[in-house]
C-alpha positions in Angstrom: 15.9 41.2 -8.4 19.1 43.1 -8.9 20.6 43.4 -12.4 24.2 42.2 -12.7 26.2 44.6 -14.9 28.1 43.1 -17.7 31.6 41.9 -17.0 34.2 44.7 -17.3 31.8 47.4 -16.4 31.6 49.4 -13.2 28.0 50.1 -12.2 27.0 53.8 -12.2 24.8 55.7 -9.7 21.2 54.5 -9.5 18.2 56.7 -9.6 15.7 57.3 -6.8 12.0 58.0 -6.4 12.7 60.2 -3.4 10.8 63.6 -3.6 12.4 67.0 -3.0 12.7 68.0 0.6 10.8 71.1 2.0 12.6 74.4 1.9 12.3 74.9 5.7 12.1 72.3 8.4 12.7 72.0 12.3 16.1 70.8 13.4 14.4 67.7 14.9 10.8 66.2 14.7 8.5 68.7 16.5 6.3 68.1 19.5 4.1 70.2 21.8 6.8 69.9 24.6 10.4 70.9 23.8 12.6 67.8 24.2 9.5 65.5 24.1 10.4 64.4 20.5 13.2 62.2 22.0 12.4 58.7 22.9 12.3 57.8 26.6 15.9 57.7 27.8 17.0 54.6 29.7 18.3 56.8 32.6 14.8 58.3 33.2 12.7 55.1 33.2 11.8 55.4 36.9 12.3 59.1 37.5 9.3 60.5 39.1 7.7 57.1 39.6 6.8 57.8 43.2 5.1 61.0 42.1 2.9 59.1 39.5 1.5 56.5 42.0 -0.6 56.6 45.1 0.8 56.9 48.6 -1.2 53.8 49.6 0.4 51.7 46.8 3.9 52.9 48.0 3.1 51.9 51.6 1.8 48.5 50.5 5.0 47.8 48.6 7.3 49.3 51.2 7.8 46.2 53.3 8.8 44.0 50.4 11.1 46.8 49.1 12.8 47.2 52.4 13.1 43.4 52.9 14.9 43.0 49.5 17.3 45.9 50.1 18.1 44.8 53.6 18.8 41.2 52.4 21.3 42.6 49.9 22.9 44.6 52.7 22.9 41.5 55.0 24.7 39.5 52.3 27.3 42.2 51.8 28.2 42.6 55.5 26.2 40.9 58.1 27.9 42.5 61.1 27.6 46.0 59.8 23.9 45.5 58.9 23.1 44.0 62.3 25.2 46.7 64.1 23.5 49.7 62.3 20.1 48.2 62.9 20.7 47.8 66.7 22.1 51.2 66.9 19.2 52.8 65.2 16.7 51.2 67.6 18.9 52.2 70.5 19.1 55.8 69.2 15.3 55.9 68.9 15.0 54.7 72.5 17.4 57.3 73.7 15.3 60.0 71.9 12.1 58.8 73.6 14.0 58.7 76.9 15.2 62.2 76.3 11.6 63.4 75.9 10.5 61.8 79.1 13.6 63.2 80.9 12.6 66.7 79.5 9.2 66.2 81.0 10.8 65.5 84.3 12.7 68.8 84.1 9.5 70.7 83.3 7.7 68.9 86.2 10.4 69.9 88.6 10.4 73.5 87.4 6.6 73.9 87.5 6.2 72.3 90.9 5.3 74.3 94.1 8.0 75.9 96.2 10.8 78.5 95.9 12.5 78.7 92.6 16.0 77.7 93.8 14.4 74.5 95.3 12.7 73.7 91.9 15.9 74.3 90.0 17.8 72.0 92.4 15.0 69.4 92.0 15.3 69.6 88.2 19.1 69.0 88.1 18.9 65.1 88.2 16.5 65.2 85.2 18.7 67.7 83.5 21.7 65.5 84.0 19.7 62.5 82.6 18.8 64.6 79.5 22.5 65.5 79.0 23.5 61.8 79.5 20.9 60.6 77.0 21.9 63.3 74.5 25.6 62.2 74.8 24.7 58.5 74.5 22.5 59.2 71.5 25.3 61.3 69.9 27.7 58.3 70.4 25.1 55.9 68.9 24.6 58.2 65.9 28.4 58.3 65.4 28.4 54.5 65.4 25.5 54.5 62.9 27.5 56.8 60.6 30.6 54.5 61.0 28.7 51.4 60.1 26.9 53.1 57.2 30.3 54.4 55.9 31.5 50.8 56.0 28.3 49.2 54.6 27.6 51.3 51.5 31.0 50.7 49.8 30.8 47.0 50.4 27.4 46.8 48.9 28.7 48.8 46.0 31.7 46.6 45.5 29.7 43.4 45.8 27.0 44.4 43.3 29.4 46.1 40.9 31.6 43.0 40.8 28.5 40.8 40.1 27.3 43.3 37.5 30.5 43.6 35.5 31.2 39.9 35.6 27.7 39.2 34.2 27.9 41.8 31.4 31.4 40.7 30.4 30.5 37.0 30.2 26.9 37.0 28.9 26.5 35.3 25.6 27.0 37.4 22.4 23.3 36.9 21.3 22.2 38.6 24.5 24.3 41.6 23.6 22.8 41.6 20.1 19.3 42.0 21.6 18.0 45.4 20.8 17.0 46.1 24.4 20.2 44.8 26.0 22.2 48.1 25.6 19.5 50.2 27.3 19.0 47.6 30.0 22.7 47.4 30.7 23.3 51.1 30.7 20.3 51.7 32.9 21.6 49.1 35.4 25.0 50.6 35.3 24.2 54.3 35.5 21.3 54.1 38.0 20.9 50.6 39.4 24.5 50.4 40.8 24.3 53.9 42.3 20.9 53.4 43.9 21.9 50.0 45.2 24.4 51.8 47.4 22.1 54.7 48.2 19.1 52.6 49.0 20.4 51.3 52.2 21.1 54.8 53.5 17.5 55.8 52.5 16.0 52.8 54.2 18.0 53.4 57.4 16.9 57.1 57.3 13.3 56.0 56.9 13.7 53.4 59.7 15.2 56.1 62.0 12.5 58.6 61.3 9.7 56.0 61.8 11.2 54.8 65.1 11.5 58.5 66.2 7.8 59.0 65.4 6.9 55.9 67.3 9.0 57.1 70.3 7.2 60.5 70.3 3.8 58.8 70.0 4.7 56.5 72.9 5.6 59.5 75.1 2.3 61.2 74.2 0.3 58.0 75.0 2.1 57.8 78.3 1.1 61.4 79.1 -2.5 61.1 78.0 -4.2 58.8 75.5 -6.1 61.7 73.9 -2.8 63.3 72.8 -2.4 60.7 70.0 -5.4 62.1 68.0 -3.7 65.5 68.5 -0.5 64.1 67.1 -2.4 63.0 64.0 -4.2 66.4 63.6 -0.8 68.0 63.8 1.2 65.8 61.4 -1.3 64.7 58.8 -1.8 68.1 57.2 2.0 68.6 57.3 2.4 65.2 55.8 0.0 65.9 52.9 1.7 69.1 52.2 5.1 67.3 52.2 3.7 64.6 49.7 2.5 67.3 47.4 5.8 69.2 47.5 7.9 66.0 47.0 5.8 65.0 44.0 6.1 68.4 42.5 9.9 68.2 42.8 10.0 64.7 41.2 7.8 65.7 38.3 9.9 68.8 37.8 13.0 66.5 37.4 11.2 64.6 34.7 10.3 67.7 32.7 13.8 69.2 33.1 15.3 65.9 31.9 13.3 66.0 28.7 14.6 69.5 28.0 18.2 69.0 29.1 18.6 65.9 26.9 18.3 67.9 23.8 20.7 70.6 25.1 23.1 67.8 26.1 23.1 66.4 22.5 23.7 69.9 21.0 26.4 70.9 23.4 28.1 67.5 22.9 28.2 68.1 19.2 29.8 71.5 19.8 32.5 69.8 22.0 33.0 66.4 20.5 36.4 65.9 18.9 35.2 63.6 16.3 32.7 66.3 15.0 35.2 69.2 15.4 36.6 69.1 11.8 33.3 68.9 10.0 31.6 71.4 12.4 34.2 74.0 11.4 34.5 73.1 7.7 30.7 73.4 7.3 30.6 76.5 9.5 27.6 75.0 11.4 28.5 76.6 14.7 25.9 79.4 14.4 23.1 76.9 13.4 23.8 74.7 16.4 24.2 77.6 18.8 20.8 79.0 17.5 19.1 75.8 18.3 20.8 75.8 21.7 19.5 79.3 22.4 15.9 78.3 21.4 16.0 75.3 23.9 17.7 77.4 26.6 14.8 79.9 26.4 12.3 77.0 26.9 14.4 75.8 29.9 14.4 79.3 31.4 10.6 79.5 31.0 10.2 76.0 32.5 12.3 77.0 35.6 10.2 80.2 36.1 7.0 78.1 35.9 8.4 75.5 38.3 9.4 78.3 40.7 5.9 79.7 40.7 4.5 76.2 41.2 6.8 75.5 44.2 5.9 78.9 45.7 2.2 78.0 45.4 2.8 74.5 46.8 4.9 76.0 49.7 2.1 78.4 50.6 -0.5 75.6 50.5 1.8 73.4 52.7 2.3 76.2 55.2 -1.4 76.9 55.3 -2.3 73.3 55.9 0.5 72.9 58.5 -0.5 76.1 60.2 -4.1 75.0 60.3 -3.2 71.6 61.8 -0.9 73.1 64.3 -3.5 75.7 65.4 -6.0 72.9 65.9 -3.5 70.9 67.8 -2.4 73.7 70.1 -6.0 74.9 70.7 -6.9 71.4 71.8 -3.8 71.1 73.9 -4.6 74.5 75.6 -8.2 73.3 76.3 -6.9 70.2 77.9 -4.6 72.3 80.2 -7.5 74.6 81.1 -9.9 71.9 82.1 -7.2 70.1 84.1 -6.9 67.0 81.9 -3.1 67.7 81.7 -0.7 69.2 84.2 1.3 72.2 82.8 4.5 70.1 82.8 2.8 67.4 80.8 1.5 70.0 78.3 5.1 71.2 77.9 6.3 67.7 77.2 3.4 67.2 74.7 4.4 70.4 72.9 8.0 69.1 72.5 6.8 65.6 71.3 4.4 67.1 68.7 7.1 69.5 67.4 9.5 66.6 67.1 6.9 64.5 65.3 6.1 67.2 62.7 9.7 67.4 61.5 10.0 63.6 61.7 7.0 63.1 59.5 8.4 65.3 56.9 11.6 63.1 56.9 9.4 60.0 56.6 7.5 61.3 53.6 10.6 62.3 51.8 12.4 59.1 52.7 9.4 56.9 51.6 9.4 58.5 48.2 13.2 58.0 47.8 13.1 54.5 49.1 10.3 53.6 46.7 11.9 55.2 43.6 15.4 54.0 44.4 14.1 50.5 45.0 12.6 50.4 41.5 16.1 51.0 40.1 17.5 48.3 42.4 14.8 45.8 41.3 15.6 46.7 37.7 19.3 46.0 38.4 18.6 42.7 40.1 16.2 41.6 37.4 18.9 42.4 34.7 21.4 40.4 36.7 18.9 37.5 36.8 18.4 37.7 33.0 22.2 37.8 32.5 22.6 34.7 34.7 20.1 32.9 32.5 22.2 33.7 29.4 25.7 32.8 30.5 28.0 30.9 28.2 27.4 27.2 28.0 29.0 25.4 30.9 29.0 21.5 30.7 32.2 20.7 32.7 33.8 19.3 29.6 36.6 21.0 27.6 36.9 21.0 23.8 39.8 18.9 22.3 43.1 20.7 22.6 44.0 21.6 19.0 41.7 20.6 16.1 42.2 18.6 12.9 38.7 19.0 11.5 35.8 21.3 12.0 32.6 19.9 10.5 29.7 22.2 10.1 26.5 20.3 9.3 23.2 21.9 8.1 23.6 24.8 10.5 20.8 27.4 10.8 21.1 30.6 12.9 18.8 33.6 13.4 19.5 36.8 15.2 16.9 38.0 17.8 13.9 39.6 16.1 15.4 39.0 12.6 13.0 38.6 9.7 14.9 35.7 8.3 17.8 33.4 9.3 21.3 34.8 8.9 22.4 31.2 8.1 20.1 28.6 6.6 21.3 25.0 6.2 25.1 25.7 5.9 27.4 22.7 5.7 31.2 22.7 5.1 34.4 21.1 6.5 37.6 22.9 7.6 40.9 21.1 7.9 44.1 22.0 9.8 46.9 23.3 7.6 44.5 24.9 5.1 43.3 28.4 4.4 39.7 29.0 3.6 37.8 32.1 2.4 34.2 33.1 2.9 33.1 35.7 0.3 29.8 37.2 -0.7 27.7 40.4 -0.4 26.9 42.1 2.9 24.5 40.3 5.0 25.1 37.0 3.3 26.1 35.2 6.5 29.9 34.8 6.2 30.7 36.8 9.3 28.0 35.1 11.3 29.4 31.7 10.4 32.8 32.8 11.5 31.4 33.7 14.9 29.6 30.4 15.3 32.9 28.6 14.5 34.5 30.8 17.2 31.9 29.7 19.7 30.4 33.1 20.1 27.0 31.9 18.9 25.2 28.6 19.2 23.5 27.1 16.2 19.7 27.4 16.2 19.7 24.0 14.5 22.3 21.7 13.0 25.7 20.8 14.5 29.3 22.1 14.6 31.8 19.4 15.5 35.5 19.7 16.5 37.2 16.5 15.8 33.8 14.7 16.0 32.8 16.4 19.3 29.6 18.5 19.2 30.6 22.0 20.5 27.3 22.1 22.4 28.7 19.3 24.7 31.7 21.3 25.8 32.2 24.5 27.6 31.8 27.5 25.3 34.9 29.3 26.6 37.0 26.2 25.8 36.1 26.8 22.2 36.7 30.5 22.4 40.1 30.0 24.0 41.3 28.1 20.8 40.1 30.7 18.3 41.8 34.0 17.4 39.6 36.5 15.7 40.8 39.7 13.9 37.8 41.9 13.1 37.3 44.7 10.6 36.8 47.3 13.3 39.0 46.1 16.2 38.8 47.4 19.7 41.3 50.3 20.2 42.3 49.3 23.8 43.5 52.2 25.8 46.5 50.1 27.0 50.2 49.9 26.2 51.3 48.6 22.8 52.5 45.4 24.5 49.1 44.9 26.3 47.3 45.5 23.0 49.2 42.6 21.6 48.9 40.1 24.5 45.3 40.8 25.4 44.2 38.2 22.8 45.7 35.6 25.1 43.8 36.8 28.1 46.5 38.8 29.8 47.6 42.5 29.8 50.4 42.2 32.4 52.4 39.2 31.1 54.0 38.4 27.7 56.0 35.9 25.8 58.6 38.2 24.4 59.6 36.1 21.4 56.0 35.3 20.5 55.1 39.0 20.8 58.0 40.1 18.6 57.1 37.5 15.9 53.5 38.5 15.9 54.1 42.3 15.4 56.8 41.6 12.8 54.5 39.3 10.8 51.7 41.9 10.9 53.9 44.9 10.1 53.2 46.4 13.5 56.8 46.3 14.5 57.6 49.4 12.5 54.7 51.3 14.2 55.8 50.2 17.7 59.5 51.0 17.0 58.6 54.7 16.2 56.5 55.1 19.5 58.1 57.2 22.3 58.3 54.4 24.7 57.9 51.6 22.1 56.2 48.6 23.8 55.3 50.6 26.9 53.6 53.5 25.0 49.9 53.9 25.9 47.9 53.7 22.7 45.5 56.5 23.8 45.9 60.2 24.2 43.8 60.0 27.4 47.1 59.1 29.1 50.1 61.3 29.5 52.6 60.4 26.8 49.9 58.3 25.0 49.8 58.1 21.2 46.9 57.9 18.8 47.1 55.5 15.8 45.5 55.8 12.4 42.9 53.2 11.3 45.4 51.3 9.2 48.0 51.1 12.0 45.3 49.9 14.5 44.5 47.1 11.9 48.1 46.0 12.0 48.1 45.9 15.8 44.8 43.8 15.6 46.4 41.3 13.2 49.4 41.1 15.6 47.0 40.5 18.4 45.4 37.6 16.5 48.8 36.1 15.7 50.0 36.4 19.3 47.2 34.2 20.6 48.8 31.3 18.6 45.4 29.6 18.3 44.3 26.5 16.6 41.8 28.6 14.4 42.6 32.0 13.0 39.6 33.9 11.8 40.3 37.1 9.8 37.2 39.2 9.1 38.2 41.9 6.7 41.4 42.4 8.6 43.1 44.7 6.0 40.1 47.0 5.1 41.9 50.0 6.7 45.4 49.2 5.5 47.3 50.8 2.7 48.2 48.4 -0.2 51.8 47.9 1.0 50.6 46.9 4.6 47.9 44.7 3.1 50.5 42.9 1.0 52.7 42.3 4.0 49.9 40.8 6.1 48.8 38.5 3.4 52.4 37.4 2.8 52.7 36.6 6.5 49.2 35.0 7.1 48.1 33.5 3.8 51.2 33.1 1.5 53.9 32.5 4.0 54.7 29.4 6.0 51.5 27.6 6.8 51.1 25.9 10.2 50.0 22.3 9.8 48.1 22.5 13.1 46.1 25.7 12.2 42.9 26.4 10.3 42.9 29.9 8.8 39.6 31.4 7.7 39.5 34.7 5.7 36.3 36.7 5.4 36.7 39.3 2.7 35.0 41.4 0.0 38.4 42.0 -1.7 38.6 38.9 -3.9 42.1 39.6 -4.9 43.2 38.5 -1.4 41.5 35.1 -1.6 43.1 33.8 -4.8 45.7 31.6 -3.0 43.2 30.1 -0.5 42.7 26.3 -0.6 38.9 26.6 -0.6 36.6 29.5 -1.3 32.9 29.4 -0.1 30.5 31.9 -1.8 27.7 33.0 0.5 24.3 34.4 -0.6 21.2 35.0 1.6 22.6 32.7 4.4 23.5 29.8 2.1 26.6 28.5 0.5 25.9 28.8 -3.3 29.3 27.9 -4.6 32.6 26.4 -3.4 36.0 25.6 -4.8 39.4 27.1 -5.3 40.0 30.2 -7.3 40.9 28.3 -10.5 37.9 26.0 -10.5 35.5 28.9 -9.7 36.9 31.1 -12.5 36.6 28.1 -14.9 32.8 28.2 -14.8 30.1 30.8 -15.1 29.9 31.4 -11.4 28.8 34.4 -9.2 32.3 34.4 -7.9 33.8 34.8 -11.4 31.4 37.7 -12.1 32.3 39.5 -8.8 36.0 39.0 -9.3 35.9 40.2 -13.0 33.9 43.2 -11.9 36.5 44.2 -9.2 39.4 43.5 -11.6 37.8 45.5 -14.4 37.4 48.6 -12.3 41.1 48.7 -11.6 42.1 47.9 -15.2 39.9 50.7 -16.6 41.4 53.1 -14.0 44.9 52.0 -14.9 44.3 52.4 -18.7 42.6 55.8 -18.3 39.0 54.6 -18.7 37.6 57.9 -17.4 36.3 59.2 -14.1 33.2 57.1 -14.3 35.2 54.0 -14.6 37.5 54.7 -11.6 36.7 52.7 -8.5 35.7 54.7 -5.5 38.4 55.0 -2.8 38.5 51.6 -1.2 38.9 50.8 2.5 42.5 49.8 1.9 43.4 53.4 1.7 43.0 53.6 5.5 42.2 56.7 7.5 44.4 59.3 9.0 44.2 61.4 12.1 
């Protein structure tokens, strides 16, 4: 239980049982591997996954992976997908035909007779080879054109779906502790690999068809050449697998190290840290930590280079052994007469082509598998978003509202130990101003978001003029509520767009309504001083853009809420960053000025002086309403509201009468921030 200080006294600092820290400590929690103390980054979830599983598992999953990606490609552009598939098959046929035509050239050159006659006999086959090469080049050009058309369309389609899903998903989904990582992972990796996966699958398909074509040529020449093909390519394939896995795992190790370096170098460059970095003269400390990590990265690179050299040596040894066995067997077949010399030359060409093709297959298989994990992750995320879209019933909420009735509402955040709201009931009427007050975490801001339609009650009901909000479209509620939050979004848009965005537009405006909104909030004087006034970008990321202080952003946010001209105006600590004069102006306009008979105004505030003139004040504690009434009635009894109000008022009175440093209130949020 927390002791309440006597009225008129400002509580002093509290003691702590925290022991003294050690005299020396690492900059971050230690571990046996530099960078390993960081939790797994969302962007590295599937990095190296192909290197950590068996080749047989990859091959078993490959058909399903390819089918899913090709279906996505088919939905994006059916003609391009069909065209690129047909051209790939045709190109593989041309490659196999080229091998056969090359064998015809060799047969003509190695036939009996004078050399000029043999050369003339080889000319038709040479022309055929040239024609096939030209046709294959044209086909490959067509493949490139179709792929150039296909990848951007897949990218646009999947990006549109992704951003629409993330922008519309219900707020409680965003509150989920895993949603940010899931969303960032899908955005940073899933979207990229969705576009890249189709190219990798087409590369794998092309290489596989090329290998089939070479195998078909060898089978045509002599059935025993197929085992020779395996003897030639399997060792090379095993070496390629080992090399590919080493590269993937090296990326994972490097990622672990680079993340720490990224964090440190970001702190050295981040504008928001620049002032404190210099005032604390912490540059040397951070640079020293950077140097320590850089040495580890250097050692890791050297180690990886040695490992790659050893892997390369092993790969060449295996490849050389397989090639030696293959060519020895091929020579023996020629010596005993099982193959004519021309066929042996053709077999040599086919085997050489197969070796390089198998390397392409191994690398493409790893990439397709790993990229597909990211694509699956993206598609699964989209499915989860679709399941958590705003309520859509086909019925709109009543236009305007006379009464909002909250009855026994309970609400709990995901994974929360206790409900944020527990059996809350109240009634809001048009033409009145209501205040929600109470300590942090008491549920007042949560209830304002339920009223705004951003959350749905876990139990209980919220009714607009007798209509349960769960029976109408969620966005029809949200469209009639204007919210002004304590930390408003600093939209990197023009001053006018920053005002009109609350009404769902950044390109159109009602001039008179916009002018009235900024005047009532006090933002008119800010905009009048901007270089381009209404057209000035409120971000220094743009040429001619301006940066505002926290207090001035708060005025823009209030103007934004007023511009929406909504049936319900929710103000959640709207003046916490304003100076006293600006705060006075806002409350004069919003709370003490002309009250609209068709609007419900709700003020969420810790600053109790601002709620004095509200028609009704609800006091929240631990998710419940513990007291309610206007200021006069609450002050007339021994209420928690009276104790809180007296405590705040006493702090200012003591400071005003020279009550000493201990009695002075700490700088309040109304003092704003400057940049």
